[in-house]
C-alpha positions as CSV (number, residue, x, y, z in Angstrom):
1,X,10.8,-9.2,-20.9
2,X,11.5,-7.7,-17.4
3,X,9.9,-4.3,-17.0
4,X,12.1,-2.9,-14.2
5,X,15.9,-3.0,-14.3
6,X,17.9,-5.3,-12.1
7,X,20.9,-3.9,-10.3
8,X,24.1,-5.7,-11.3
9,X,25.8,-6.8,-8.1
10,X,29.2,-6.5,-9.7
11,X,28.8,-2.8,-10.5
12,X,26.7,-1.9,-7.4
13,X,28.3,0.5,-5.0
14,X,28.1,1.6,-1.4
15,X,25.2,0.4,0.7
16,X,23.5,-1.2,-2.3
17,X,26.7,-3.4,-2.8
18,X,26.7,-4.3,0.9
19,X,23.1,-5.4,0.8
20,X,23.5,-7.4,-2.3
21,X,26.6,-9.1,-0.8
22,X,24.5,-10.0,2.2
23,X,21.9,-11.6,0.0
24,X,24.7,-13.5,-1.9
25,X,26.1,-14.8,1.4
26,X,22.7,-15.9,2.7
27,X,21.5,-17.6,-0.5
28,X,24.7,-18.5,-2.3
29,X,23.3,-16.5,-5.2
30,X,21.6,-13.2,-5.7
31,X,18.0,-13.8,-6.8
32,X,16.6,-11.5,-9.5
33,X,14.0,-10.2,-7.0
34,X,16.8,-8.8,-4.8
35,X,18.4,-7.2,-7.8
36,X,15.0,-5.5,-8.6
37,X,14.6,-4.4,-4.9
38,X,18.2,-3.0,-5.0
39,X,16.9,-0.1,-7.2
40,X,16.0,1.3,-3.7
41,X,18.5,0.3,-1.0
42,X,15.9,1.3,1.6
43,X,13.4,-1.3,0.1
44,X,15.9,-4.1,-0.1
45,X,17.2,-3.4,3.5
46,X,13.6,-3.2,4.8
47,X,12.7,-6.5,3.1
48,X,15.8,-8.2,4.5
49,X,15.2,-7.0,8.1
50,X,11.5,-7.8,7.8
51,X,12.1,-11.3,6.4
52,X,14.7,-12.1,9.0
53,X,12.5,-11.0,11.9
54,X,9.4,-12.9,10.8
55,X,11.6,-16.0,10.3
56,X,11.6,-16.2,14.1
57,X,7.8,-16.2,14.4
58,X,5.9,-18.5,16.6
59,X,4.0,-20.0,13.6
60,X,7.3,-21.3,12.3
61,X,9.1,-21.1,9.0
62,X,7.2,-24.0,7.5
63,X,3.7,-22.4,8.0
64,X,5.1,-18.9,7.1
65,X,6.3,-20.3,3.8
66,X,3.0,-22.1,3.2
67,X,1.1,-18.9,3.8
68,X,3.4,-17.0,1.3
69,X,2.8,-19.8,-1.2
70,X,-0.9,-19.5,-0.8
71,X,-0.7,-15.7,-1.3
72,X,1.6,-16.1,-4.3
73,X,-0.7,-18.5,-5.9
74,X,-3.7,-16.3,-5.3
75,X,-1.8,-13.2,-6.6
76,X,-0.7,-15.1,-9.8
77,X,3.0,-14.4,-9.0
78,X,5.0,-17.0,-11.0
79,X,8.3,-15.7,-9.6
80,X,7.4,-16.1,-5.9
81,X,5.5,-19.3,-6.4
82,X,8.5,-20.7,-8.2
83,X,11.2,-19.6,-5.8
84,X,9.2,-20.6,-2.7
85,X,8.6,-24.0,-4.2
86,X,12.3,-24.3,-5.1
87,X,13.5,-23.5,-1.6
88,X,10.7,-25.4,0.1
89,X,12.9,-28.3,1.3
90,X,15.3,-25.9,3.1
91,X,12.2,-24.5,4.9
92,X,11.2,-28.0,5.9
93,X,8.4,-28.4,3.4
94,X,7.6,-31.6,1.6
95,X,5.9,-31.8,-1.8
96,X,2.6,-32.3,0.0
97,X,3.3,-29.2,2.1
98,X,4.0,-27.1,-1.0
99,X,0.8,-28.3,-2.6
100,X,-1.2,-27.6,0.5
101,X,0.2,-24.0,0.5
102,X,-0.5,-23.5,-3.1
103,X,-4.1,-24.8,-2.8
104,X,-4.8,-23.3,0.7
105,X,-5.9,-26.7,1.8
106,X,-4.0,-29.1,4.1
107,X,-4.8,-32.5,5.7
108,X,-3.6,-31.2,9.0
109,X,-6.5,-29.3,10.6
110,X,-4.3,-26.6,12.2
111,X,-2.4,-25.9,9.0
112,X,-5.7,-26.0,7.0
113,X,-7.3,-23.4,9.4
114,X,-4.2,-21.1,9.1
115,X,-4.2,-21.3,5.3
116,X,-8.0,-20.7,5.1
117,X,-7.6,-17.7,7.4
118,X,-4.7,-16.4,5.3
119,X,-6.8,-16.8,2.2
120,X,-9.7,-14.9,3.9
121,X,-7.3,-12.1,4.9
122,X,-6.1,-11.7,1.4
123,X,-9.5,-11.9,-0.3
124,X,-11.1,-9.5,2.2
125,X,-8.1,-7.2,2.5
126,X,-8.1,-7.9,6.2
127,X,-11.8,-7.4,6.8
128,X,-12.3,-10.9,8.1
129,X,-15.4,-11.9,10.0
130,X,-15.8,-12.8,13.6
131,X,-16.5,-16.3,12.5
132,X,-13.2,-16.5,10.6
133,X,-11.3,-15.3,13.6
134,X,-13.2,-17.8,15.8
135,X,-12.2,-20.7,13.5
136,X,-8.5,-19.8,13.4
137,X,-8.5,-19.4,17.2
138,X,-10.3,-22.7,17.5
139,X,-7.4,-24.3,15.6
140,X,-5.0,-23.1,18.3
141,X,-3.8,-19.8,17.1
142,X,-3.5,-17.0,19.7
143,X,-3.3,-13.3,18.9
144,X,0.4,-13.5,18.2
145,X,-0.1,-16.4,15.7
146,X,-2.9,-14.5,14.0
147,X,-0.7,-11.4,13.7
148,X,2.0,-13.5,12.2
149,X,-0.3,-15.1,9.7
150,X,-1.5,-11.7,8.6
151,X,2.2,-10.5,8.4
152,X,3.1,-13.5,6.2
153,X,0.3,-12.6,3.9
154,X,1.5,-9.0,3.7
155,X,5.1,-10.0,3.1
156,X,4.0,-12.3,0.4
157,X,1.9,-9.5,-1.2
158,X,4.8,-7.2,-1.2
159,X,7.0,-9.5,-3.2
160,X,4.1,-10.7,-5.3
161,X,3.2,-7.2,-6.3
162,X,6.7,-6.1,-7.0
163,X,7.5,-9.1,-9.1
164,X,4.2,-8.8,-11.0
165,X,4.9,-5.1,-11.7
166,X,8.6,-5.9,-12.7
167,X,7.7,-9.1,-14.5
168,X,10.9,-10.3,-12.8
169,X,12.8,-12.8,-15.0
170,X,12.8,-16.3,-13.5
171,X,16.3,-17.4,-12.4
172,X,15.0,-20.6,-11.0
173,X,12.9,-23.4,-12.6
174,X,9.2,-22.4,-13.1
175,X,6.8,-24.1,-10.7
176,X,4.4,-26.5,-12.4
177,X,0.8,-25.5,-12.5
178,X,-1.0,-27.1,-9.6
179,X,-3.5,-28.9,-11.8
180,X,-0.7,-30.7,-13.6
181,X,0.8,-32.2,-10.4
182,X,0.1,-35.9,-10.0
183,X,-0.8,-36.7,-6.4
184,X,2.4,-38.8,-5.9
185,X,4.8,-36.5,-7.6
186,X,7.0,-33.7,-6.3
187,X,5.3,-30.6,-7.7
188,X,7.8,-27.9,-6.8
189,X,9.4,-27.3,-10.1
190,X,9.9,-28.5,-13.6
191,X,13.3,-29.5,-14.7
C-alpha cells in the first residue's frame, strides 16, 4: 500500500492544479509519481523544469533514459524501472536499448562506457577514479557529456528514492525482471 498520499488532480487547487494540468497535457495522464510530488508544489515544479532542461542535453534523450534505467535498476525502484520501460519507445529506445540500460551493458562501445560510468558514479557516490574518467572520455564524452551523465544519475536517484519511500502505486504495467527476459523478446513490461 502506498505510504505517501497522492494529490487528486480533480481536487487540487492553485499552483498545484496548474502543475498537475501541465503533467496531464504532456503525458496524456497524470502518473502517480507526479501526484506524490504534488504534495509539495515546489518539488513538482522543480522536477518538471529539471526534466525539461536535461531533455535538451548533448547526450540525447535515449542515453539519458538508459542512464535513468540503469540507476532505477540499481536502486531497486520498480516504479521508475516500469515507467521508463513503458515510455521507452517514445524516447527512441528499442527492447535491446532498455535491456542495456537495465543491465548497464551495451553492445555499442560509447553507450556501454556511459552506462558503466553512470554505474560507477552511483556506486561511488560520485567519487569516481581518474581511470573511470579516462575511460568515459576515451569513449568520446567531453566535460559537458560527463556532467550530463552525472545529472541523469542524480535525476534518476531523486525519483527512485521518492518512489521507494512512498511505495508509489504502479499505474503502468510492471517491468519484467531482467533475468526472465528472453533475448529475442520485448522486455519492457508484462501485459
